[in-house]
C-alpha positions in Angstrom: -4.9 0.2 -22.2 -2.5 -2.4 -23.8 -4.1 -5.2 -25.6 -3.0 -8.0 -22.9 -2.5 -6.9 -19.3 0.2 -9.3 -17.9 -0.6 -10.3 -14.0 2.0 -11.9 -11.5 0.6 -13.6 -8.5 3.0 -13.7 -5.3 1.6 -15.9 -2.7 2.9 -18.6 -0.6 -0.4 -20.9 -0.9 -0.3 -22.9 -4.1 -4.0 -23.7 -4.3 -4.9 -20.1 -3.7 -2.5 -19.1 -6.6 -4.0 -21.6 -8.9 -7.6 -20.6 -8.4 -6.7 -17.0 -8.5 -5.1 -17.8 -12.0 -8.0 -19.4 -13.1 -10.3 -16.5 -12.0 -8.2 -13.9 -13.6 -8.0 -16.2 -16.9 -11.9 -15.4 -17.3 -11.1 -11.7 -17.5 -10.9 -10.4 -20.9 -7.6 -9.1 -21.9 -5.8 -10.2 -18.9 -3.2 -12.9 -18.8 -1.3 -14.6 -15.6 2.3 -14.7 -16.9 4.0 -15.5 -13.4 3.2 -17.4 -10.3 5.7 -17.4 -7.4 5.6 -18.6 -3.6 7.5 -15.6 -2.1 9.3 -12.5 -3.0 12.8 -14.4 -3.8 10.9 -17.0 -6.2 9.1 -14.1 -7.8 12.5 -11.9 -8.3 14.4 -15.1 -9.9 11.5 -15.4 -12.4 11.5 -11.9 -13.7 12.8 -11.9 -17.2 13.3 -8.4 -18.8 11.5 -7.1 -21.1 8.6 -9.7 -20.4 7.7 -8.4 -17.0 4.2 -8.0 -15.4 2.2 -5.1 -15.6 0.7 -5.7 -12.2 1.6 -8.0 -9.3 -0.8 -9.4 -7.0 1.3 -9.4 -3.6 0.7 -11.4 -0.4 2.2 -9.8 2.5 3.0 -12.8 5.0 5.4 -15.1 3.1 8.4 -17.1 4.1 12.0 -16.3 2.7 10.9 -12.8 1.3 7.7 -11.0 2.3 5.3 -8.7 0.6 6.8 -5.7 2.3 10.6 -6.5 1.2 9.5 -7.5 -2.2 7.4 -4.2 -2.8 10.2 -2.0 -2.0 12.7 -4.1 -4.2 10.5 -3.6 -6.9 9.6 0.1 -6.3 13.6 0.3 -6.4 14.2 -1.6 -9.4 11.2 -1.9 -11.8 9.2 1.0 -10.9 7.1 0.7 -13.9 5.4 -2.5 -12.3 2.4 -1.8 -10.2 1.8 -3.6 -7.0 -1.6 -4.5 -5.6 -1.4 -5.9 -2.1 -3.8 -8.9 -1.7 -4.1 -10.0 1.8 -6.2 -11.2 4.8 -4.6 -8.5 7.1 -6.8 -5.5 7.2 -4.8 -3.4 9.8 -3.9 0.2 9.4 -0.3 -0.7 10.0 -0.1 -3.2 7.2 -1.8 -1.0 4.8 0.6 1.9 5.6 3.6 0.0 5.3 2.8 -1.7 2.0 1.8 2.1 0.5 5.1 3.2 2.1 7.0 0.4 0.3 5.3 1.3 -3.0 1.9 -0.6 -3.4 -0.6 1.4 -5.5 -3.6 -0.4 -3.8 -4.9 -2.7 -1.3 -7.4 -5.7 -1.4 -8.6 -8.2 0.9 -8.5 -11.8 -0.2 -12.1 -12.3 0.0 -12.7 -9.3 -2.5 -15.3 -10.0 -4.9 -14.1 -10.8 -8.5 -15.8 -7.5 -9.9 -13.7 -5.5 -7.3 -10.5 -7.4 -8.3 -10.9 -6.3 -12.0 -11.8 -2.8 -11.3 -8.7 -2.8 -9.4 -6.7 -3.6 -12.4 -8.7 -1.2 -14.6 -8.0 1.6 -11.9 -4.2 0.8 -11.7 -3.6 0.8 -15.4 -5.7 3.9 -16.1 -4.8 6.1 -13.0 -1.9 4.6 -11.5 -3.6 3.5 -8.2 -6.7 1.9 -6.8 -8.7 3.1 -3.8 -11.6 1.2 -1.8 -13.1 1.2 1.6 -9.7 0.5 3.0 -7.8 3.5 1.5 -9.5 6.6 0.9 -9.0 8.3 -2.8 -7.1 11.2 -1.1 -4.5 9.0 0.4 -3.6 7.3 -2.5 -3.7 10.4 -4.7 -1.3 11.9 -2.0 1.2 8.8 -2.4 1.2 9.4 -6.1 2.2 13.3 -5.7 5.2 12.5 -3.5 7.4 13.8 -6.2 6.3 17.5 -5.5 9.1 18.1 -3.0 8.0 21.8 -2.9 5.5 21.0 -0.5 6.2 21.0 2.9 3.9 20.6 6.1 4.6 24.1 7.4 3.2 25.4 4.1 -0.2 23.9 5.0 -1.3 23.9 8.4 0.4 25.0 11.7 0.8 22.1 13.7 2.6 21.8 17.2 5.6 19.8 17.7 3.9 17.0 19.8 1.4 16.6 16.5 4.2 16.5 14.2 6.0 13.9 16.6 2.7 11.8 16.7 2.4 12.1 12.9 5.8 10.6 12.4 4.8 7.7 15.0 1.8 7.2 13.1 3.7 6.0 10.0 5.2 3.1 12.4 3.9 -0.2 13.6 3.6 1.1 16.9 0.3 0.7 18.9 -1.6 3.7 20.5 -0.5 2.2 23.9 3.2 2.2 22.6 2.8 5.5 21.4 1.3 6.6 24.5 4.1 5.1 26.5 6.9 7.0 24.3 5.2 10.3 25.1 4.3 9.2 28.9 0.6 9.9 28.6 -2.5 7.9 28.5 -3.9 6.2 25.3 -6.8 8.5 25.5 -4.7 11.4 25.2 -2.9 9.9 22.3 -6.3 9.3 20.5 -7.1 12.9 21.3 -4.0 13.7 19.0 -5.5 11.7 16.4 -8.9 13.1 16.6 -7.7 16.8 16.7 -5.2 16.1 13.7 -8.0 14.3 11.7 -10.3 17.2 12.1 -7.5 19.7 11.4 -6.6 17.9 8.2 -9.9 16.9 7.1 -8.9 13.2 7.3 -10.6 10.0 8.8 -7.9 7.5 9.9 -4.4 6.8 10.9 -3.7 5.7 7.3 -4.7 8.9 5.9 -2.6 10.7 8.9 0.5 8.7 7.9 0.2 9.3 4.2 -0.1 12.9 5.1 3.2 12.8 6.8 4.7 11.0 4.2 3.8 13.4 1.5 4.8 16.4 3.3 8.3 15.1 4.2 8.0 13.9 8.0 9.2 10.7 7.0 11.2 9.2 4.3 10.3 6.6 1.8 
């Protein structure tokens, strides 16, 4: 681990940023070097080679939100790790942030000890997992470069199951997916349960990451 880990905070609430900066300042070997109100503000403050190691990224921000900023960082500075820090705990928000390049996902009511552990895990392992995101999900995300793996090489899935996996990676609700399939919500939930059983997964997030890893959707 480097002697000093540099942190950036991107959030549109100034008081929250300042309070979080004070908290992080109490962690040994961690230093906040950037505070930004939105993604555009953050990008404007980047000054290579003095870049942050980790960015705590809010999702809902004006001008440029966390989804777009995280995707931009993945394309331009992939060495910078993004930890999503949000009040949103929906599956779609988690999936979208991970698809865009986040290495972990925390809620804003996280205890300081968990935040510090998230920093340590991202530096040491390249990702952080908790009750929101399983170890298996994030491990799969970090192995996406294994292009030789395809879904057909693992488990036999029907065309309808594959289509459901693709839609699981979107922001559609189960009712909206059911409408596309011209079936009931209960039937769609049945697809989910069967796939979770087949693939030894537990959540829609896990199913979505399986689809990403195996090339059903593009990052």
